[in-house]
N, C-alpha and C positions, 0 to 999 in steps of 0.2 A: 228416408223414413216416410211412413204413411201417417198423415194427420187425421184427426177425427173427420169423418165424411169420406175417407178413402182417397184423398188427394195426395200427390207426391210432393215432398219437399226435399230437395237435395242441397246439402250444405258442403261447400268445398272450402276447407279451413286449413290455413298454414299458420303455425304458431311456433314460438320459441319460449320455452319455459311456460309461464302463465300469460304471456303477451301474445295477442293476435297479430300476426304479420299481415294477413289478408284473409278476406272471406268473400265468397260468391254464393248467391242464392239462385236456385233454378228449380223448376218443377211445374206442376199443374195449378198455378195460382196467378192471380193478377192483383195489381195495386193501382189505385187512382189517388193522386197523380202517379203516372208510371215511373217517374224519376225518384220516387220515394225509396224504392229498394236499393237503387244505385247509391243514393245519398246515405242510406243506412250502412251499406258496405263500406263506404268511405269513413264514416264516423266510428266504425268498429275497428278499423286498422290502427294498430299501435296501443290499444287499450288492454287492460287486464281482463281475463275471462270473468273475473268477479264483478266487473262493471257492466256486463252484457245486458242483464235484465233492465237496469235503469235506462241505458241508452236506447234499447229497443222500444221500451214503453214510451220514452220521450219522443223519439224520432217518428214513431208511427201514430202518435196522437193526432187524430183528425184525418188520418189516411184511411181510405176505404180499401179493405182487403177482401178478396174473393178466393176461397179455397184454402185459406190458411189464416191463422191469427197470430198475434204477437207472442202469446204463450208458446205456441208450437215453434216459432222461430227461435226463441230462447232455448227451448228444449233441444232443438236441432243443433244449435251451436255447442251446447254442453255435451251432447252425444258425440259430435265430431271431435271435440276436444279430448274425449275419452275418459 
């Protein structure tokens, strides 16, 4: 998906029912510290899609994001979920 500003966010999501099995984020964005995105991917594994917003907001608090924001990440997961 394209986020505001024209950057690309790719969400690769595997799920069973309403539970996220795994998620990977890729695209034209950066985070500082870099490991914040990997940590977010790990935190989202095994949770209900209904918990995504709270986890994303909590995990990305204080993280500098360039080319994407937390709201766009939540939207990307929900869109990938279908």
